[in-house]
N, C-alpha and C positions, 0 to 999 in steps of 0.2 A: 701278482698277476695270476689269472686263472689258467690252469693247464687242463685241456680237455681230458675227460676220463672215459675210457671205454666202458660201455654199459651203463653210463650215468642215466638215472631215471628217478622221478619222484616216487617215494615209497607209498604203500597203501595208507599208512598213517598220515602222511602229508596230504594226500588226495582227500582223505576223509575230513581232515581239519579244515580244508578250504571248500568242502562241499562238492568236490568233483566226483561224479558218479560214472563218467564215461571213460573209455580207454583213451590214453594219451598217445600222441604220435610226435616224433621228433620233427622239428621244423628246420628248414634250410638255414645255414648261417648261424650266427649267435654262438660260435665256438662250441656247437653241439651241446648246448645247455638249456635250450628253449623247447618246450613241449606244448602242444595244443590239445585241448579237450573241449570240443564245441566252441563256445564263445569265451573260453577261459585259456589264458596263457600262463604256464608255470615256468619260472626261470630260476636257475641256480645261481645265487649271488654270494659265494663264500666271502667272508670278511666284512660284509655289510652288517650294520647293527639295527636293532629295532628302532633306535632313535633316528637313524638316518632314513630308513624306509618310511617310518611314520611321518617324518618331516616332509619327505617327497610326496607322499600320498595326500597330506593335508594341503600342500602347496598346489598340486595339480587339481585337486578337487575344488579349490577356491577360484580357479581361473575359468572364466566363461568367455567364449569368443565364437563368432560366426566365420572367422577367417581361418581357423585351424582347429584340429582335434588333439587331445592329449590322452595318454594312458591313464586309466583310472584303476587304482589298486583295490584289492579285496582284503578284508580281514578274515582271520580264521575263526573257528568256533570258540576259540579262547580269547578273541579280541586282539590278536597279534597280527602284525603285517608280515612277519617272517617266521617260518617254521622249518627247523632243521636245515637252514641255509636256502630255503625256497621262498620266493614271493609269487603272488598271483595277481594278474590284472586282466581286464577285459580285452578281448581281441579287437584290433582295429583293421578294417578292410583297406585295401590299396596295394600298390606296387611301387618299388623303387624305379625311377626312370633316369635315363641320361638326358642331359639338357634341362630345359625348363628353368633356366637360371633366374629370369625375372620373377617367376612365380615362387621359386624357392626363396629368393631374397625377400619378397613381400611377406612370406610366412615368418621368416626369421625376424624381420623388423617388427612385425606385429607382436610376436611372442616376447621379444626383448623389451618392447615398450610396456607390456603387461607386467613384467617382473623387475623393472628398473629400480624399484624402491624396496625390493626384498633384501633384508640384511644378509650379510655373509653368514651362512650356517656354521655352527661350531664344529660340525664333523668334517667340514672342508678344511682339513688340517694342513698346515704349512709343511709338515714333515712326511707327506705322502711320498712313497718311493716307486710308484708304478711308472712304466716307460713314458706314458703320456704326460704325467706331471713333471718328471725329470726333464724331458725335452722342452716342455713349456717354460720351465724355470731358466733353462740355459739361454733360450732366445730372448728372454726378458732380463737377462743379467742378474738373476737371483741365484744362479749357480755358475761356476766357471765352466767353460766349454771343455767337455771331456768325452772323447769318442774314439773309435777305432780309426787308424790312419786312413783306411779306405774311405770312410765317411768324411773324415776331415778334409781330405784332398778334394772331394766333390763339392764341399760347401764353403771352404775357407774364403774364397773371393767374395761370395755373396754375403757371408757373415760380416765382412768388413764394411759393407754398404749400409749397415744399420746406423741410424741417427736418432737422437732423443726427440720426443715430441710429447705433448700434453694431451691426455684423454682420461676420462673418468672410468674407473673400474666398476663393474657390476657382475652379477651372476649371469653367465652366458652358457649356451649350448656349445660345447667345445667340439662336437662331432656332427656338424651341421648337414651332412649329406644324408642323414637318416630321416628322410621325409617320404611318406607314402602318398600316392595320388590315386584317387578314386573318382569314377565318372559321376557319382551322385552325391558324394560327401566332400566337405572341405579337406584340404591336405592334413595329414597326421604327422606330428612330431613323435618319434619313437627313440628309445635307447638314449635318453638324455645323459650327457657326460659333462659334468659341471666344471667350469673354470671361473676364476675371478679376474676378468680382463675387460677391456673396452668392448662394448656391444658389437662394434663393427669388425672386431677381430674374428668373430664368427663368420662374417661375410668373406673375409680374406681367406679363412680356412676352406670355405666352400669353393672359392676361386682356385685355391691351391689343389684341392681334390680333383678339379676338372682340368688342371694343367698337367697333372701327372698321368702318364699313359700306362695302363696295365695290359693293353691288347697284345696277344701273342701272335695273331695272324693278321687278318684284315682289320684295320683300325676304323672304329666308328666314333672316336672322340670328337668333341667340338673343336673347331679351329681355335688356337690359343688367342688370337686377336679378338675373336668373338667373346671368349671368356673375359678378357680384360675389359672389353667395351661394356659389359654388363655391370661393372663395378667402378669404373674410372671416376665417377662423380663422388665416391665415398671419401670423406675427409681422411687425410693421412693414409690413403690407400696403398701407396708404394711401400711405406714403412711397415704397414700391417701385413702386406703380402710377403715381404721379405721374411718376416718372422713366421708367417704361416707355412711357407714352403720349407724353411729351415726346421720348423717343428716337426713336420711330417718326416723329413729326412732323419732327424735326430731320434725320433721314436724307434728307429731300427736299432739303435745302440742298445736300448733297453730290451727290445724284443729278441735280440740275438742271444741273450742269456737263456732264452727258452729254446732257440734253435739257431745254429750258425747260418742257416739258409737265409735268414733275414738280412745278414750283412750284404749279401749279393743283390738284394732288392734295391740297393742304392742306384744300380744301373738304370732302373725304371725312372728314378727321380732326376737323373743328370740332365736330360733334355729340358725339363721344366726349370731346373735350377739355372741353367745357362740362359734360357729364355727370359726369366725374371731378372737376371743380372743385366742383360742387354736392355730390357725395358726400363729398369730403374736408373740406368746409366745415361739414358737420353736426357738432353737438356730440357 
């Protein structure tokens, strides 16, 4: 897991290799590791390999669609996709928005249809230890449930509501809320986080992200019934949603190794967990 570093910035050598001649400025979000210089974004991705970034670049460059845009990666003057832990790709215009679930669903479905036949990449290893992979494996019974008592108490009733079902796994965007909307361009998928799960699990995670409230004062979240209505026709939706909400909660177990404050963020999840429990318990 990446720990933000104070003063992190691409070196002059990295900028030169990617042909960046303008001053870079830190972008909001992105764990303080994304910088912009004109139409170029530089992102620090420690732990990523040339094989992984090259595969991603080739995949995204091979996809054409009028329904969405994708990040297009640059190569350095040495023909590499990663230099000293940094990658570069073209800036995509747009903003993150609340709501717009039908539009976001349409983008994700179009994207997953495009990549449904892409083989599982060799670098998507089964032994990954990041918080998102560990949580994902626990909700799909590939690892035993193992979390702090505070998290366990919040999720244990919903965890028991899981039931087996059949669905085909494929490459999916595991962090589906990262979609930019622009007035003149198609929506843009950014910060792709790969998982090997049923395509509709990505929709369930999108639903889960809109059920969990992070508002500190006046709330502007969508009504939870409205969120459910946007996805109710998805096959196996209840079982997918259970796993999606549980995954978001269990990610806190891994993140608390970075900071204990994450343990207490389970309080933001509890209303959504209880809502989903009541929803799936309905006859």
